[in-house]
Structure formats: structure tokens, C-alpha cells
N, C-alpha and C positions, 0 to 999 in steps of 0.2 A: 679195902682191899687189904690191910694188917692184917686182916685174919686168915688169909693163908700163908702167913709167916709161920715156918717151921713145921708146916702142912705138906704132904705129897698124897696125889691120886693112886689110893691103894687097888681100885678095882681090874677089873678084866678092861681090855679097849679093843681086841682082834676084831668083832665080830659088830653089829647093828647095836650099838650102845646108845643110841636118839633115837627115839619115836619109833625103836623098832624097824628100822629102814636103814640098809647097808649105804642109799641114794643120801638119805637123810645125813645119817651121819657123816659122811662121806664131804660135806658141804660143812660141817661144823669144823672135822678136824683141817681142812684148808683154809677156814679162818682163824683157825687158835693157828696153824704154823707160821702165817703170812704178819699176825699181827704184831712180834716184838720189832719185824721188819718196820713195820709202817710207823710206828711209835718210836721207834727209833730216831726217825727221820722227823717226826715231829717235835720231841723233846729236844733234837738239837736246834732245828727251825727257831722254837721261841726264846732257847738260849740267847741264839744269834741275835735276837730282837730287841732282848733285854736292854741291852745297854742303852737303843735308842727308844727305849718305853718309857711315858710320863711314869712318874712315883705312884700314882692310884692303881698303874696294870698290874706293877711288880707281885702284887699278894696273891692275884688270880694267876697271874703267870708261874710261878714261883709251885702254887697249888695245883696246877696242873701239870707239872713236867712229873710233879713227885708221883702225883695218882697215875698217869702213863708208865711211867717207871714200875710201879708195884703191880699192873697189869702184865706187862712184860714180864716180870720174875713170874707171878704164878703162869702165866702160857707157857713158859718154858718148860714148868715143873710140869704141864701136861702135855708139850710137846714131847719133852724125855720118853715118857710113855709110848705116843702115837708113834714115835719111831721106832718103839722096842718092833713092832709088827709090821711097821712098812717098809725098814730095815733102810730107809735114806729118804732125803727130803724129794720132794716133786721138783723136777729140774724149774719151773715154772718160777720157783721160789726165786731160785739166782738172778732171774733175768729181772723181777722186782726190786730186789736188791741192788741190782745193778743202776739199775734207772735212778734208783732213788739217791743213790750216791753222786751219778752223773749231775742229777738236778742240784744236790745243795753244793757240788763244787764247782757248778758253773754258772750257775745262776743268780742274780742278786737276790738280795734280803726279801724286799718286795714281791721276786714272782715266786719264792717260796712260800712267803705266807701264803698267796695268793691259793697256792696248790694244797698246803698244810688246812688251810682254809674250806676247800673244796672235798678234801677229806673226812675232816671233820663235819662235813656236814652229809657228805655220804653216810658215814657211819652213824650217826645221829639218825639218820631218816628209817636205817635198818633197825636200828637200835626199838625205836617207836613204833615197827613194825613188829618186834619179837616180844619186846614188855605185852604190845594187846596180844600175842597168843600164846605167852607162855604156862597160861595155865593149863592149856591144854598138851604141853608136850611130855613127854614123858624119859626121864634118862635113867641109864644103868650107872651111873656115878654119880654120889651125892658132890664129890669135888667140882665137878665139869659143871655140874646146876646150876651151884652156887656161882662158881667163876661167873658163865655167860650170864645171869643173872643180874649178878652185882656192876659187872663192867655195862653192859647196856646200860643200867639206873648212871652209874657215873660220866658217861657218853652224854648221856640226855643232861645231865647235869651241867657239867663244862663244855657245853656244844659253843656256846658265843664267846670263848676267850680268847682265840687262835683269831677269828674274825676281829674283833675290836679290837684288837693287836694289830692289826695290818690295817683297818680303819683308821688306826690312829697314825699308822708310820706314812700310809700311801692310796693311791686312790684306788678302791673298790669299788668302781664302776658295773655296769651290767653286763656291757661287751669283755671289762678285764674278768667276771667272774665266769662268763661264758667261756672265755679262753682260759681260764684255769680248770673249768669243770670237764672238759672234754678230753684230754688227756688222762682223768683219773677215769672215768667213764671208760676209754678204751684200753688204760693196762689191767682196770678191775675187769672187764670182759676177757681180756685174753690170759690171765694170770688164772681164774675161776673154770673158764672155758677148757683150759689145761690141765689144771691141778685136780680138779674134782675127777672127771673119767681116770686120771692116773691113780689115784687114792682109789676111786672105787673097781678099777679093774684089780687090785691089788686085794682088797675085801673079799671079794667077787672069788677070793682062790684062782683066780686068772682064769676063770671058767668063762671062755665069751657067751654062752648060752644065759648063765647067772648075769653076767657083766651085762649085756643088751637089755634083759628085761629091768634091771633096775634103772638103767638108765633112761628107759622109757617112764618112770615113775619120776625120778628125776625133773624130769622137762614138764613132766605133767603138776605137779606140788608147786615148783619154781614161779609159773605159769600165774597162780592163783596167790600168791607172796609177796614177790618182788614188788616195791610200791616207787615205780619208775616214776610215776607223774611227779610226786613229792621231790625227787632227787633234780628235778630243771626248777622249783622253785628258785632255786639257790643262783640263778641267772635271771629270776623276774625283777621287776621296779620296785627299788624300795626294799628289798629283801634282807632281814636278819636272822639270823638265829635262833630268837625270842619266841619268835612267830612261828617256828615249827609245828607246835601241836596246834595251833590258830587262833592265837590268844586276840583280842584285840588288839590294832596298833593306839 
């Protein structure tokens, strides 16, 4: 992610800059807009856990925090260009930020680490699906192409850091993992079902017919891509993020 230092996206982002599809572009824009909010929560949670972390975990935690900060910085550069055309952030984004802020202020560290672990698993599963399909993707922005590619690889590389920290500090039984995963899935569902149509309507120039046609494409494409089965592996027996790719135990 250091390669993005000093760089800014120079391309045009008003239209369908991803896969030639306004619907697919709207999904990626929703992902980019929410990324700094989620990563801010992850950084603060891991930072709070450092005092309780045994020495061997400190290096990986510090590396994780640095990578997430670099991700946020790069996405903010992209987001500033996206907002030039959207005009404002999707209202759902403020709700996500509010929920994570409440969690940070009111939940004990063990619960925050549980939610952070579920978020990291959710991200890793989609990063794996993204990496598997990346060769077929078309971008109208070299900056965005490189950003999403590097981000997905980084997420897969450090996918076990938060979980290992949580496992060291507190109980991470299957019921606890399910308890942490469900609100993450609920919040993600609410955010994307609200933010993506909101973005798409604006990218469709607020033309209802064009918006509805693209929305139909979105539902068709999402059904084929979303790896929902792997998401629930988080609540399975003897789960560990290192087994996401199906490595032998």
C-alpha cells in the first residue's frame, strides 16, 4: 500500500468505470466509501487490545494496524473523486459509523474483538472471491484496479491477526462466533441494500427506467458472486481463518 503514497486517481469516475456496468460500479463505490469507517474501528479495537496482548502478538498487530491505515488513506483518495460526482455520502454510511462508534464506546474489549474478527472474516471471504475473478474484471481506472487488488491480497494475508488476538484474550467458542457474525451480516445487508441503490440512482442520472434496468442486472450478478456459504464457516467447529482457502488442518 505504500505505492499509493503521493498518488491520486486521475481518471473519470462519473460513469461505469468497473466492468462496463453502472450496477457493478455502484457496488465497488459503496465498498470503497465504507472501507475507512470499518478500518478505523478495526485499528482502534486492535490498538485497545495491545495492552493485553502477549509480546509475540504485538508485531503482527502493529503491522495489521499500519496496513489498515494505509488502506484507509488510499480509499479516501478514491472516495474524494467519487464524491465529486455523487455530491454527498450515502445516508447509510453515517448509520454504519454510528453503530461502530456505539460498539467501540459501550462494548467490552472481548466483544469488540469478536465483532472485529467477524468483520475480518467477512472481508477475507469476499477478498478470496474477488481474487479468483480478478483476471476477468475490467477497470476504467488503473488506480482503482491496483487499489482493490492490493487490498484484497492484504486482507487475505493478515486475515488471522484479529482472530488470534481475540483467541488469546478471551473465549471464541462457536456460539460466541455466531453471536458476533450475525450483527455484522445484518449491518452489511442494511448498508449495501441501501447504499448501492442510492449510488446507482445517481449514476443512472436519476432516470428511473435506467435505474431499474441496472438494478435487475445487479441482482442477477450478485447471486452468482456472493460466497455466502463460506461466511458461515466462521461459526463452525474448530474454525480458524488460516483454513479459509481449505488448507489441511
